[in-house]
C-alpha positions as a LaTeX table, in Angstrom:
\begin{tabular}{lrrr}
\hline
Residue & $x$ (\AA) & $y$ (\AA) & $z$ (\AA) \\
\hline
Unk1 & $-25.24$ & $-7.87$ & $-9.51$ \\
Unk2 & $-23.62$ & $-10.76$ & $-11.33$ \\
Unk3 & $-20.25$ & $-12.07$ & $-10.27$ \\
Unk4 & $-19.50$ & $-13.63$ & $-13.66$ \\
Unk5 & $-17.97$ & $-10.82$ & $-15.75$ \\
Unk6 & $-18.17$ & $-10.66$ & $-19.52$ \\
Unk7 & $-15.47$ & $-12.79$ & $-21.19$ \\
Unk8 & $-13.57$ & $-9.73$ & $-22.43$ \\
Unk9 & $-13.33$ & $-8.38$ & $-18.87$ \\
Unk10 & $-11.98$ & $-11.56$ & $-17.31$ \\
Unk11 & $-8.41$ & $-12.78$ & $-17.57$ \\
Unk12 & $-7.59$ & $-15.53$ & $-17.78$ \\
Unk13 & $-10.91$ & $-16.55$ & $-19.29$ \\
Unk14 & $-12.42$ & $-18.76$ & $-16.60$ \\
Unk15 & $-15.85$ & $-19.46$ & $-15.27$ \\
Unk16 & $-16.37$ & $-18.87$ & $-11.58$ \\
Unk17 & $-16.25$ & $-22.57$ & $-10.78$ \\
Unk18 & $-12.77$ & $-22.79$ & $-12.32$ \\
Unk19 & $-11.03$ & $-20.07$ & $-10.28$ \\
Unk20 & $-7.56$ & $-21.01$ & $-9.07$ \\
Unk21 & $-7.37$ & $-21.06$ & $-5.27$ \\
Unk22 & $-3.59$ & $-20.83$ & $-5.21$ \\
Unk23 & $-3.86$ & $-17.09$ & $-5.65$ \\
Unk24 & $-4.07$ & $-16.60$ & $-1.87$ \\
Unk25 & $-0.75$ & $-18.35$ & $-1.27$ \\
Unk26 & 0.82 & $-16.37$ & $-4.10$ \\
Unk27 & $-0.40$ & $-13.05$ & $-2.68$ \\
Unk28 & 0.78 & $-13.99$ & 0.79 \\
Unk29 & 4.17 & $-15.09$ & $-0.50$ \\
Unk30 & 4.55 & $-12.00$ & $-2.66$ \\
Unk31 & 3.78 & $-9.77$ & 0.32 \\
Unk32 & 6.51 & $-11.40$ & 2.39 \\
Unk33 & 9.05 & $-11.45$ & $-0.45$ \\
Unk34 & 8.57 & $-7.79$ & $-1.36$ \\
Unk35 & 8.55 & $-6.77$ & 2.31 \\
Unk36 & 11.93 & $-8.47$ & 2.81 \\
Unk37 & 13.30 & $-6.81$ & $-0.35$ \\
Unk38 & 11.99 & $-3.37$ & 0.66 \\
Unk39 & 13.41 & $-3.79$ & 4.16 \\
Unk40 & 16.85 & $-4.35$ & 2.64 \\
Unk41 & 16.47 & $-1.21$ & 0.51 \\
Unk42 & 15.04 & 1.06 & 3.21 \\
Unk43 & 16.78 & $-0.04$ & 6.44 \\
Unk44 & 19.85 & 1.98 & 5.48 \\
Unk45 & 17.60 & 5.06 & 5.71 \\
Unk46 & 16.21 & 4.08 & 9.12 \\
Unk47 & 12.82 & 2.84 & 7.94 \\
Unk48 & 11.18 & $-0.54$ & 7.54 \\
Unk49 & 9.12 & $-1.37$ & 4.45 \\
Unk50 & 5.79 & $-0.22$ & 5.90 \\
Unk51 & 7.22 & 3.05 & 7.20 \\
Unk52 & 8.79 & 3.68 & 3.79 \\
Unk53 & 5.49 & 3.11 & 1.98 \\
Unk54 & 3.67 & 5.44 & 4.38 \\
Unk55 & 6.20 & 8.26 & 4.13 \\
Unk56 & 6.21 & 8.03 & 0.32 \\
Unk57 & 2.40 & 8.10 & 0.28 \\
Unk58 & 2.55 & 11.36 & 2.26 \\
Unk59 & 5.22 & 12.71 & $-0.12$ \\
Unk60 & 2.94 & 12.01 & $-3.08$ \\
Unk61 & $-0.14$ & 13.46 & $-1.39$ \\
Unk62 & 0.81 & 16.20 & 1.10 \\
Unk63 & $-1.87$ & 16.93 & 3.68 \\
Unk64 & $-3.51$ & 13.54 & 3.22 \\
Unk65 & $-5.56$ & 11.93 & 5.95 \\
Unk66 & $-4.71$ & 8.61 & 7.58 \\
Unk67 & $-7.71$ & 7.13 & 5.75 \\
Unk68 & $-6.21$ & 8.12 & 2.40 \\
Unk69 & $-2.91$ & 6.46 & 3.35 \\
Unk70 & $-4.77$ & 3.32 & 4.44 \\
Unk71 & $-6.61$ & 3.17 & 1.11 \\
Unk72 & $-3.38$ & 3.56 & $-0.84$ \\
Unk73 & $-1.39$ & 0.96 & 1.14 \\
Unk74 & $-3.96$ & $-1.30$ & 2.76 \\
Unk75 & $-2.67$ & $-1.13$ & 6.32 \\
Unk76 & $-4.85$ & $-1.84$ & 9.33 \\
Unk77 & $-5.86$ & 1.28 & 11.26 \\
Unk78 & $-3.86$ & 0.37 & 14.38 \\
Unk79 & $-0.78$ & $-0.54$ & 12.33 \\
Unk80 & $-0.90$ & 2.80 & 10.53 \\
Unk81 & $-1.37$ & 4.62 & 13.82 \\
Unk82 & 1.75 & 2.98 & 15.25 \\
Unk83 & 3.75 & 3.83 & 12.14 \\
Unk84 & 2.60 & 7.45 & 12.24 \\
Unk85 & 3.56 & 7.65 & 15.92 \\
Unk86 & 7.08 & 6.39 & 15.11 \\
Unk87 & 7.51 & 8.72 & 12.13 \\
Unk88 & 6.32 & 11.68 & 14.19 \\
Unk89 & 8.64 & 10.76 & 17.08 \\
Unk90 & 11.54 & 10.63 & 14.60 \\
Unk91 & 10.63 & 14.11 & 13.36 \\
Unk92 & 9.75 & 12.97 & 9.84 \\
Unk93 & 6.06 & 13.89 & 9.82 \\
Unk94 & 3.68 & 16.14 & 11.70 \\
Unk95 & $-0.03$ & 15.70 & 12.18 \\
Unk96 & $-2.11$ & 18.85 & 12.05 \\
Unk97 & $-5.84$ & 19.40 & 12.51 \\
Unk98 & $-7.63$ & 19.49 & 9.17 \\
Unk99 & $-8.61$ & 22.95 & 7.99 \\
Unk100 & $-11.89$ & 21.43 & 6.72 \\
Unk101 & $-12.79$ & 19.29 & 9.73 \\
Unk102 & $-11.10$ & 19.92 & 13.08 \\
Unk103 & $-11.97$ & 16.40 & 14.26 \\
Unk104 & $-9.61$ & 14.92 & 11.67 \\
Unk105 & $-5.97$ & 15.55 & 10.97 \\
Unk106 & $-3.72$ & 15.87 & 7.96 \\
Unk107 & $-0.26$ & 14.38 & 7.63 \\
Unk108 & 2.62 & 16.49 & 6.37 \\
Unk109 & 6.31 & 15.81 & 6.00 \\
Unk110 & 8.87 & 17.85 & 7.87 \\
Unk111 & 11.93 & 19.07 & 6.01 \\
Unk112 & 13.88 & 16.02 & 7.24 \\
Unk113 & 10.92 & 13.81 & 6.30 \\
Unk114 & 10.90 & 15.17 & 2.77 \\
Unk115 & 14.59 & 14.33 & 2.33 \\
Unk116 & 14.09 & 10.79 & 3.67 \\
Unk117 & 10.89 & 10.31 & 1.64 \\
Unk118 & 12.54 & 11.37 & $-1.62$ \\
Unk119 & 15.46 & 9.02 & $-0.97$ \\
Unk120 & 13.18 & 6.13 & $-0.05$ \\
Unk121 & 10.97 & 6.81 & $-3.07$ \\
Unk122 & 14.06 & 6.29 & $-5.23$ \\
Unk123 & 14.78 & 2.99 & $-3.44$ \\
Unk124 & 11.19 & 1.82 & $-3.96$ \\
Unk125 & 11.52 & 2.77 & $-7.63$ \\
Unk126 & 14.60 & 0.57 & $-7.87$ \\
Unk127 & 12.68 & $-2.39$ & $-6.43$ \\
Unk128 & 9.83 & $-1.63$ & $-8.86$ \\
Unk129 & 12.35 & $-1.74$ & $-11.72$ \\
Unk130 & 13.62 & $-5.12$ & $-10.49$ \\
Unk131 & 10.07 & $-6.45$ & $-10.46$ \\
Unk132 & 9.48 & $-5.00$ & $-13.95$ \\
Unk133 & 12.42 & $-7.04$ & $-15.23$ \\
Unk134 & 10.56 & $-10.23$ & $-14.25$ \\
Unk135 & 7.01 & $-9.27$ & $-15.24$ \\
Unk136 & 4.97 & $-7.68$ & $-18.00$ \\
Unk137 & 3.10 & $-4.40$ & $-17.77$ \\
Unk138 & $-0.18$ & $-6.37$ & $-17.84$ \\
Unk139 & 0.98 & $-8.60$ & $-14.98$ \\
Unk140 & 1.93 & $-5.58$ & $-12.89$ \\
Unk141 & $-1.43$ & $-3.94$ & $-13.65$ \\
Unk142 & $-3.05$ & $-7.20$ & $-12.56$ \\
Unk143 & $-1.38$ & $-6.94$ & $-9.17$ \\
Unk144 & $-3.09$ & $-3.59$ & $-8.62$ \\
Unk145 & $-6.44$ & $-5.16$ & $-9.55$ \\
Unk146 & $-5.83$ & $-8.04$ & $-7.13$ \\
Unk147 & $-4.90$ & $-5.55$ & $-4.38$ \\
Unk148 & $-8.15$ & $-3.66$ & $-4.96$ \\
Unk149 & $-10.09$ & $-6.94$ & $-4.87$ \\
Unk150 & $-8.41$ & $-7.84$ & $-1.58$ \\
Unk151 & $-9.39$ & $-4.46$ & $-0.13$ \\
Unk152 & $-12.95$ & $-5.00$ & $-1.31$ \\
Unk153 & $-13.26$ & $-8.44$ & 0.28 \\
Unk154 & $-11.68$ & $-7.06$ & 3.44 \\
Unk155 & $-14.45$ & $-4.47$ & 3.67 \\
Unk156 & $-17.06$ & $-7.13$ & 2.92 \\
Unk157 & $-15.68$ & $-9.37$ & 5.67 \\
Unk158 & $-15.91$ & $-6.59$ & 8.26 \\
Unk159 & $-19.44$ & $-5.60$ & 7.30 \\
Unk160 & $-20.54$ & $-9.24$ & 7.42 \\
Unk161 & $-19.36$ & $-9.45$ & 11.05 \\
Unk162 & $-16.31$ & $-11.59$ & 10.39 \\
\hline
\end{tabular}
């Protein structure tokens, strides 16, 4: 496997030795900035940014597993578990044994959870619209690609014993 993609697949066009290392600081800063902005938008509904993202992921994919939520959002297993515990305690979700595999469980919204999730999804959409006002469609698509790359290197780091 080669790490140097074809020129048409690489943007901006750079050779591997010319990669900008400031991307890590930008990702880290963006995470904190968007978390603060989402907290402002979702606190009025009783959720922090991570809880809001989790409950909206369940709204979009009813009956999903915790693993599916983790893949969508990128949360650590223990962080997601704590969030699910809080959401369940608040009566917003319920965890049920999977009909396919009783050792796993599915996450579903309660009626109250659906109302909160729909409201929070609107708030997240408003923040997305704010971001869209400052960025192009290609730049926003690039953020998804960078997120997927970060997930990939996270998996690589764990398998390498880091």
